[in-house]
DSSP file (Angstrom, degrees, kcal/mol; ACC not computed):
  #  RESIDUE AA STRUCTURE BP1 BP2  ACC     N-H-->O    O-->H-N    N-H-->O    O-->H-N    TCO  KAPPA ALPHA  PHI   PSI    X-CA   Y-CA   Z-CA
    1    1 A M              0   0    0      0, 0.0   114,-4.4     0, 0.0     2,-0.3   0.000 360.0 360.0 360.0 143.9   23.7   15.7   -0.1
    2    2 A Y  E     -A  114   0A   0    112,-0.3     2,-0.3   114,-0.1   112,-0.3  -0.902 360.0-148.7-117.2 147.0   23.7   12.2    1.3
    3    3 A T  E     -A  113   0A   0    110,-2.5   110,-2.6    -2,-0.3     2,-0.4  -0.878  22.2-146.0-107.3 150.9   26.3    9.4    0.9
    4    4 A T  E     -A  112   0A   0     -2,-0.3     2,-0.4   108,-0.2   108,-0.2  -0.935  16.5-168.0-127.0 139.3   25.0    5.8    1.0
    5    5 A S  E     -A  111   0A   0    106,-2.3   106,-2.2    -2,-0.4     2,-0.3  -0.989  20.5-143.7-119.2 133.7   26.3    2.5    2.2
    6    6 A L  E     -A  110   0A   0     -2,-0.4     2,-0.4   104,-0.2   104,-0.2  -0.764  11.8-168.2-100.9 143.7   24.4   -0.7    1.2
    7    7 A V  E     -A  109   0A   0    102,-2.9   102,-2.3    -2,-0.3    13,-0.1  -0.996  16.9-152.2-128.1 124.4   23.9   -3.8    3.4
    8    8 A G        -     0   0    0     -2,-0.4    80,-0.3   100,-0.2   100,-0.1  -0.197  30.3 -65.1 -93.1-177.6   22.6   -6.9    1.7
    9    9 A P        +     0   0    0      0, 0.0     2,-0.3     0, 0.0    -1,-0.2  -0.186  50.5 178.6 -67.4 159.1   20.6   -9.9    2.8
   10   10 A S        -     0   0    0     11,-0.1    11,-0.1    77,-0.0    10,-0.0  -0.953  36.6 -85.6-153.0 163.5   21.9  -12.4    5.3
   11   11 A E        -     0   0    0     -2,-0.3     2,-2.1     1,-0.1     5,-0.1  -0.557  47.3-110.6 -76.3 143.7   20.7  -15.6    7.0
   12   12 A P        +     0   0    0      0, 0.0     2,-0.4     0, 0.0    77,-0.1  -0.469  64.5 140.2 -78.9  76.8   18.7  -14.9   10.3
   13   13 A T    >   -     0   0    0     -2,-2.1     3,-1.5     1,-0.1    77,-0.0  -0.939  57.3-129.8-119.0 144.9   21.2  -16.2   12.8
   14   14 A V  T 3  S+     0   0    0     -2,-0.4    -1,-0.1     1,-0.3    62,-0.0   0.767 100.8  69.0 -62.9 -27.0   21.9  -14.5   16.2
   15   15 A G  T 3  S+     0   0    0      2,-0.0    -1,-0.3    -3,-0.0     2,-0.0   0.341  70.4 128.3 -78.1   8.5   25.6  -14.5   15.6
   16   16 A L    <   -     0   0    0     -3,-1.5     2,-0.2    -5,-0.1     5,-0.1  -0.325  44.5-153.1 -64.7 144.4   25.5  -11.9   12.8
   17   17 A S    >   -     0   0    0      1,-0.0     3,-1.8     5,-0.0     5,-0.2  -0.667  34.1 -97.1-107.5 171.7   27.8   -8.9   13.1
   18   18 A E  G >> S+     0   0    0      1,-0.3     4,-1.5    -2,-0.2     3,-0.9   0.805 123.1  57.3 -57.8 -31.1   27.3   -5.5   11.6
   19   19 A L  G 34 S+     0   0    0      1,-0.2    -1,-0.3     2,-0.2     4,-0.1   0.593  99.7  60.5 -78.9  -9.3   29.5   -6.4    8.7
   20   20 A Q  G <4 S-     0   0    0     -3,-1.8    -1,-0.2   -13,-0.1    -2,-0.1  -0.074 135.7 -45.8-110.3  32.7   27.4   -9.4    7.8
   21   21 A G  T <4 S+     0   0    0     -3,-0.9    67,-3.8     1,-0.4     2,-0.3   0.715 109.5  63.4 119.6  26.3   24.1   -7.6    7.0
   22   22 A G  E  <  -I   87   0B   0     -4,-1.5    -1,-0.4    65,-0.3     2,-0.3  -0.967  56.4-130.2-162.5 179.2   23.2   -5.1    9.7
   23   23 A V  E     -I   86   0B   0     63,-2.4    63,-2.6    -2,-0.3     2,-0.5  -1.000  16.6-132.1-143.7 139.4   24.0   -1.9   11.5
   24   24 A T  E >   -I   85   0B   0     -2,-0.3     3,-1.8    61,-0.2     4,-0.3  -0.806  18.0-141.8 -89.4 126.1   24.3   -0.9   15.1
   25   25 A L  G >  S+     0   0    0     59,-2.9     3,-2.3    -2,-0.5    -1,-0.1   0.865  97.4  63.2 -56.4 -39.4   22.4    2.4   15.8
   26   26 A Q  G 3  S+     0   0    0     58,-0.4    -1,-0.3     1,-0.3    25,-0.1   0.638  95.9  60.1 -65.6 -12.9   25.0    3.7   18.2
   27   27 A T  G <  S+     0   0    0     -3,-1.8    -1,-0.3    23,-0.1    -2,-0.2   0.496  97.4  78.6 -89.3  -3.2   27.6    3.7   15.4
   28   28 A L  S <  S-     0   0    0     -3,-2.3    23,-0.0    -4,-0.3    85,-0.0  -0.419  76.7-120.9 -99.1 175.3   25.5    6.2   13.4
   29   29 A L    >   -     0   0    0     -2,-0.1     3,-2.2    21,-0.1    18,-0.2  -0.810  35.2 -88.4-114.2 154.3   24.9    9.9   13.7
   30   30 A P  T 3  S+     0   0    0      0, 0.0    18,-0.2     0, 0.0     3,-0.1  -0.401 117.3  30.1 -55.9 140.5   21.8   12.0   14.3
   31   31 A S  T 3  S+     0   0    0     16,-3.2    83,-0.2     1,-0.4     2,-0.1   0.311  85.3 136.3  84.0  -2.6   20.3   12.8   10.9
   32   32 A D    <   -     0   0    0     -3,-2.2    15,-2.7    15,-0.1     2,-0.5  -0.473  49.0-138.1 -66.7 148.6   21.5    9.6    9.3
   33   33 A L  E     -CB  46 112A   0     79,-2.9    79,-3.1    13,-0.2     2,-0.6  -0.951  11.9-160.5-115.3 123.4   18.8    8.0    7.2
   34   34 A I  E     -CB  45 111A   0     11,-3.0    11,-2.9    -2,-0.5     2,-0.6  -0.918   4.3-160.9-104.2 121.3   18.2    4.2    7.4
   35   35 A C  E     -CB  44 110A   0     75,-2.8    75,-2.2    -2,-0.6     2,-0.5  -0.908  10.7-169.7-101.7 121.5   16.3    2.8    4.4
   36   36 A V  E     -CB  43 109A   0      7,-2.8     7,-3.1    -2,-0.6     2,-0.6  -0.953   9.3-165.8-119.3 119.6   14.9   -0.7    5.2
   37   37 A R  E     -CB  42 108A   0     71,-2.9    70,-2.9    -2,-0.5    71,-1.9  -0.922  15.8-177.1-104.1 120.4   13.4   -2.9    2.6
   38   38 A T  E     - B   0 106A   0      3,-3.1    68,-0.2    -2,-0.6    67,-0.1  -0.475  45.7 -91.6-104.8 179.8   11.4   -5.8    4.1
   39   39 A R  S    S+     0   0    0     66,-1.8    67,-0.1     1,-0.2     3,-0.1   0.834 125.2  21.4 -59.1 -32.4    9.5   -8.6    2.4
   40   40 A N  S    S+     0   0    0     65,-0.1     2,-0.3     1,-0.1    -1,-0.2   0.619 126.3  10.0-113.9 -16.5    6.3   -6.5    2.3
   41   41 A S        -     0   0    0     18,-0.0    -3,-3.1    63,-0.0     2,-0.4  -0.868  59.1-116.8-152.0 177.7    7.3   -2.8    2.6
   42   42 A E  E     -C   37   0A   0     -2,-0.3    18,-1.4    -5,-0.2     2,-0.3  -1.000  29.1-169.6-128.8 134.9    9.9   -0.2    2.5
   43   43 A Y  E     -CD  36  59A   0     -7,-3.1    -7,-2.8    -2,-0.4     2,-0.4  -0.899  12.1-153.9-124.2 150.9   10.6    2.0    5.6
   44   44 A F  E     -CD  35  58A   0     14,-3.1    14,-1.9    -2,-0.3     2,-0.6  -0.992   9.2-167.6-125.9 122.8   12.7    5.2    6.1
   45   45 A L  E     -CD  34  57A   0    -11,-2.9   -11,-3.0    -2,-0.4     2,-0.8  -0.947   5.0-163.0-114.1 115.0   14.1    5.9    9.6
   46   46 A Y  E     -CD  33  56A   0     10,-2.6    10,-2.4    -2,-0.6     2,-0.3  -0.871  25.7-131.4 -95.8 110.8   15.5    9.4   10.1
   47   47 A L  E     + D   0  55A   0    -15,-2.7   -16,-3.2    -2,-0.8     8,-0.3  -0.447  34.2 169.8 -72.2 127.0   17.6    9.1   13.3
   48   48 A L  E    S+     0   0A   0      6,-2.5     7,-0.2    -2,-0.3    -1,-0.2   0.782  82.0   6.8 -96.2 -40.9   17.1   11.8   15.9
   49   49 A D  E >>> - D   0  54A   0      5,-2.2     4,-1.9     1,-0.1     5,-1.2  -0.795  60.0-170.6-146.6  97.6   19.1   10.1   18.7
   50   50 A P  T 345S+     0   0    0      0, 0.0   -23,-0.1     0, 0.0    -1,-0.1   0.792  86.0  62.0 -61.0 -28.8   21.1    7.0   17.8
   51   51 A E  T 345S+     0   0    0      1,-0.2   -25,-0.1   -25,-0.1   -26,-0.1   0.888 117.6  26.8 -65.2 -39.0   21.9    6.3   21.5
   52   52 A T  T <45S-     0   0    0     -3,-0.6    -1,-0.2     2,-0.1     3,-0.1   0.599 107.2-117.2 -99.2 -13.7   18.3    5.8   22.4
   53   53 A G  T  <5 +     0   0    0     -4,-1.9    18,-2.7     1,-0.3     2,-0.3   0.556  56.3 159.2  86.5   8.8   16.9    4.7   19.0
   54   54 A R  E   < +DE  49  70A   0     -5,-1.2    -6,-2.5    16,-0.2    -5,-2.2  -0.501  14.4 150.0 -69.9 129.5   14.7    7.7   18.7
   55   55 A A  E     -DE  47  69A   0     14,-2.5    14,-3.0    -2,-0.3     2,-0.5  -0.966  49.1-111.0-153.5 163.3   13.8    8.2   15.0
   56   56 A L  E     -DE  46  68A   0    -10,-2.4   -10,-2.6    -2,-0.3     2,-0.4  -0.911  37.1-153.5-100.2 131.7   11.1    9.5   12.6
   57   57 A L  E     +DE  45  67A   0     10,-3.3    10,-2.2    -2,-0.5     2,-0.3  -0.886  20.7 166.4-112.4 135.0    9.5    6.7   10.6
   58   58 A R  E     +D   44   0A   0    -14,-1.9   -14,-3.1    -2,-0.4     5,-0.2  -0.990  40.1  52.1-139.9 143.4    7.9    6.9    7.2
   59   59 A G  E >  S+DE  43  62A   0      3,-2.3     3,-2.7    -2,-0.3   -16,-0.2  -0.601  73.1  52.9 123.1 176.5    6.9    4.0    5.0
   60   60 A G  T 3  S-     0   0    0    -18,-1.4     3,-0.2     1,-0.3    -1,-0.1  -0.391 131.7 -17.0  57.8-132.3    4.9    0.8    5.1
   61   61 A S  T 3  S+     0   0    0      1,-0.2     2,-0.3    -2,-0.1    -1,-0.3   0.416 133.9  74.5 -81.3   3.2    1.4    1.6    6.5
   62   62 A F  E <   +E   59   0A   0     -3,-2.7    -3,-2.3     1,-0.2    -1,-0.2  -0.468  54.6 135.5-109.3  57.0    2.9    5.0    7.7
   63   63 A S  E     +     0   0A   0     -2,-0.3    -1,-0.2    -5,-0.2    -3,-0.1   0.574  56.9  63.0 -86.3  -9.2    3.1    6.6    4.3
   64   64 A G  E    S-     0   0A   0      1,-0.3    -5,-0.1    -3,-0.2     3,-0.1   0.481 109.2  -7.9 -83.2-130.6    1.7   10.0    5.4
   65   65 A E  E    S-     0   0A   0      1,-0.1    -1,-0.3    -7,-0.1    -8,-0.1  -0.395  85.5-100.7 -64.7 141.4    3.4   12.3    7.9
   66   66 A P  E     -     0   0A   0      0, 0.0     2,-0.3     0, 0.0    -8,-0.2  -0.311  36.2-147.5 -60.9 147.3    6.4   10.7    9.7
   67   67 A I  E     -E   57   0A   0    -10,-2.2   -10,-3.3    -5,-0.1     2,-0.4  -0.887  17.6-111.8-115.6 150.8    5.8    9.4   13.2
   68   68 A E  E     +E   56   0A   0     -2,-0.3     2,-0.3   -12,-0.2   -12,-0.2  -0.673  44.2 170.8 -83.2 133.3    8.2    9.3   16.1
   69   69 A V  E     -E   55   0A   0    -14,-3.0   -14,-2.5    -2,-0.4     2,-0.5  -0.876  35.1-129.1-133.4 165.1    9.3    5.9   17.1
   70   70 A M  E     -EF  54  95A   0     25,-2.3    25,-2.0    -2,-0.3     2,-0.6  -0.988  26.9-138.5-112.5 118.9   11.9    4.2   19.4
   71   71 A V  E     - F   0  94A   0    -18,-2.7    23,-0.2    -2,-0.5    13,-0.1  -0.689  21.8-178.2 -79.0 118.5   13.8    1.5   17.4
   72   72 A K  E     -     0   0A   0     21,-2.4    12,-2.0    -2,-0.6     2,-0.3   0.872  40.2-110.5 -86.6 -41.0   14.1   -1.4   19.8
   73   73 A G  E     -GF  83  93A   0     20,-1.6    20,-2.9    10,-0.3    -1,-0.3  -0.934  47.5 -27.4 143.7-166.1   16.2   -3.7   17.5
   74   74 A S  E     -GF  82  92A   0      8,-1.6     7,-2.2    11,-0.4     8,-1.5  -0.643  56.4-167.1 -90.1 142.2   16.1   -6.9   15.5
   75   75 A T  E     -GF  80  91A   0     16,-2.8    16,-2.3    -2,-0.3     2,-0.4  -0.894  21.2-164.0-129.7 155.5   13.7   -9.7   16.5
   76   76 A I  E >  S-G   79   0A   0      3,-1.6     3,-1.2    -2,-0.3    14,-0.1  -0.967  86.6 -10.3-133.3 120.9   13.0  -13.3   15.7
   77   77 A G  T 3  S-     0   0    0     -2,-0.4     3,-0.1     1,-0.2    -1,-0.0   0.801 128.9 -54.5  64.1  29.7    9.6  -14.7   16.8
   78   78 A G  T 3  S+     0   0    0      1,-0.2     2,-0.5    13,-0.0    -1,-0.2   0.491 111.9 111.7  86.0   2.5    8.7  -11.6   18.8
   79   79 A H  E <  S-G   76   0A   0     -3,-1.2    -3,-1.6     0, 0.0     2,-0.5  -0.946  70.3-125.0-113.0 126.2   11.8  -11.5   21.0
   80   80 A V  E     +G   75   0A   0     -2,-0.5    -5,-0.3    -5,-0.2    12,-0.0  -0.553  35.3 170.4 -68.3 117.3   14.4   -8.8   20.6
   81   81 A V  E    S+     0   0A   0     -7,-2.2    -1,-0.2    -2,-0.5    -6,-0.2   0.598  71.8  31.2-104.7 -15.4   17.6  -10.7   20.1
   82   82 A K  E >  S-G   74   0A   0     -8,-1.5    -8,-1.6     3,-0.2     3,-1.4  -0.657  79.2-154.2-144.0  83.0   19.8   -7.8   19.2
   83   83 A P  E 3  S+G   73   0A   0      0, 0.0   -10,-0.3     0, 0.0   -11,-0.1  -0.293  80.3  12.1 -60.0 139.9   18.8   -4.5   20.9
   84   84 A G  T 3  S+     0   0    0    -12,-2.0   -59,-2.9     1,-0.2   -58,-0.4   0.655 106.1 109.2  71.5  15.4   19.8   -1.3   19.0
   85   85 A W  E <   -I   24   0B   0     -3,-1.4     2,-0.5   -61,-0.2   -11,-0.4  -0.976  52.8-157.9-128.5 138.5   20.7   -3.3   15.8
   86   86 A V  E     +I   23   0B   0    -63,-2.6   -63,-2.4    -2,-0.4     2,-0.4  -0.973  26.0 177.4-114.9 120.0   18.9   -3.4   12.5
   87   87 A G  E >   -I   22   0B   0     -2,-0.5     3,-1.4   -65,-0.2    19,-0.4  -0.964  33.1-115.4-134.6 142.7   19.8   -6.6   10.5
   88   88 A A  T 3  S+     0   0    0    -67,-3.8    19,-0.2    -2,-0.4     3,-0.1  -0.443 103.2  32.8 -65.4 140.8   18.9   -8.3    7.3
   89   89 A G  T 3  S+     0   0    0     17,-3.3     2,-0.3     1,-0.4    -1,-0.2   0.364 107.8  84.3  91.4  -4.2   17.1  -11.6    7.8
   90   90 A F  S <  S-     0   0    0     -3,-1.4    16,-3.5    16,-0.2    -1,-0.4  -0.761  81.2-109.4-118.8 166.5   15.4  -10.4   11.0
   91   91 A S  E     -F   75   0A   0    -16,-2.3   -16,-2.8    14,-0.3     2,-0.5  -0.670  32.1-128.3 -87.0 155.6   12.2   -8.4   11.7
   92   92 A L  E     -F   74   0A   0     12,-0.5    11,-2.3    -2,-0.3     2,-0.5  -0.916  18.8-155.2-107.0 131.4   12.6   -4.9   13.0
   93   93 A E  E     +FH  73 102A   0    -20,-2.9   -21,-2.4    -2,-0.5   -20,-1.6  -0.919  19.0 165.8-111.8 132.2   10.8   -3.9   16.2
   94   94 A M  E     -FH  71 101A   0      7,-2.9     7,-3.4    -2,-0.5     2,-0.4  -0.915  23.6-141.5-135.4 161.1    9.9   -0.3   17.0
   95   95 A V  E     -FH  70 100A   0    -25,-2.0   -25,-2.3    -2,-0.3     2,-0.5  -0.996  10.0-173.3-129.1 131.8    7.5    1.4   19.5
   96   96 A A  E >  S- H   0  99A   0      3,-2.9     3,-2.2    -2,-0.4     2,-0.4  -0.925  70.2 -55.1-122.0 102.5    5.3    4.5   18.8
   97   97 A G  T 3  S-     0   0    0     -2,-0.5   -27,-0.0     1,-0.3   -28,-0.0  -0.541 122.9 -19.2  64.4-119.1    3.7    5.5   22.1
   98   98 A Q  T 3  S+     0   0    0     -2,-0.4     2,-0.5    -3,-0.1    -1,-0.3   0.407 118.6 101.0 -96.3   0.2    1.9    2.4   23.3
   99   99 A R  E <   -H   96   0A   0     -3,-2.2    -3,-2.9     2,-0.0     2,-0.4  -0.754  61.2-148.8 -95.5 127.6    1.9    0.7   19.9
  100  100 A R  E     -H   95   0A   0     -2,-0.5     2,-0.5    -5,-0.2    -5,-0.2  -0.800  11.1-161.8 -91.7 132.6    4.5   -2.0   19.0
  101  101 A I  E     +H   94   0A   0     -7,-3.4    -7,-2.9    -2,-0.4     2,-0.5  -0.970  10.0 179.2-117.9 120.8    5.5   -2.1   15.3
  102  102 A T  E     -H   93   0A   0     -2,-0.5    -9,-0.2    -9,-0.2     2,-0.1  -0.986  14.6-150.1-123.8 124.1    7.1   -5.3   14.0
  103  103 A T        -     0   0    0    -11,-2.3     3,-0.1    -2,-0.5     2,-0.1  -0.296  23.8-100.9 -82.8 168.8    8.1   -5.5   10.3
  104  104 A S  S    S-     0   0    0      1,-0.2   -12,-0.5   -13,-0.1    -1,-0.1  -0.261  73.4 -50.9 -71.9 177.9    8.2   -8.5    8.1
  105  105 A L        -     0   0    0    -14,-0.1   -66,-1.8   -67,-0.1     2,-0.4  -0.267  60.6-118.0 -60.1 134.7   11.8   -9.9    7.5
  106  106 A V  E     - B   0  38A   0    -16,-3.5   -17,-3.3   -19,-0.4   -68,-0.3  -0.589  30.4-179.3 -72.6 126.0   14.3   -7.3    6.5
  107  107 A E  E     -     0   0A   0    -70,-2.9     2,-0.3     1,-0.4   -69,-0.2   0.786  65.1 -13.7 -96.0 -35.1   15.7   -8.1    3.0
  108  108 A S  E     - B   0  37A   0    -71,-1.9   -71,-2.9  -100,-0.1    -1,-0.4  -0.983  58.6-169.1-160.2 161.7   18.1   -5.2    2.6
  109  109 A L  E     -AB   7  36A   0   -102,-2.3  -102,-2.9    -2,-0.3     2,-0.3  -0.987   3.0-163.4-151.5 158.7   19.0   -1.9    4.2
  110  110 A C  E     -AB   6  35A   0    -75,-2.2   -75,-2.8    -2,-0.3     2,-0.5  -0.975  11.7-143.1-140.6 156.3   21.1    1.1    3.5
  111  111 A V  E     -AB   5  34A   0   -106,-2.2  -106,-2.3    -2,-0.3     2,-0.4  -0.986  13.9-165.7-121.8 127.6   22.4    4.0    5.5
  112  112 A S  E     -AB   4  33A   0    -79,-3.1   -79,-2.9    -2,-0.5     2,-0.4  -0.934   2.7-161.2-114.1 137.0   22.7    7.5    4.1
  113  113 A R  E     -A    3   0A   0   -110,-2.6  -110,-2.5    -2,-0.4     2,-0.2  -0.963  21.8-121.1-119.9 131.6   24.6   10.3    5.8
  114  114 A Q  E     -A    2   0A   0     -2,-0.4     2,-0.3  -112,-0.3  -112,-0.3  -0.513  32.1-161.2 -69.7 131.7   24.2   13.9    5.0
  115  115 A T              0   0    0   -114,-4.4    -1,-0.0    -2,-0.2     0, 0.0  -0.792 360.0 360.0-114.0 159.8   27.4   15.5    3.8
  116  116 A E              0   0    0     -2,-0.3  -114,-0.1  -114,-0.0    -2,-0.1   0.480 360.0 360.0 -63.4 360.0   28.4   19.2    3.7
């Protein structure tokens, strides 16, 4: 069973904190699930290692088997402005091997935690 916390949309300003529309990966646990709804797609990130950003990604154009990615953080205009943070109003940047994956703007996200 999972419990869920919702995080809603926010304006894309660098000064956002986790309580204003985002989450810092290092505050999460391995096996937490981050559901990210962007302007164009929906993604699911199953965290393997919150400290490094290692996760399994499914969704968007990756709708088949999950792929392993490194979540780099939130971006504006191709520059990571908040490493290790996923925030509404920003794009999310991830890396899978040599491939960089940048989403459209995040509109909302939720975090689900597996409970006993």
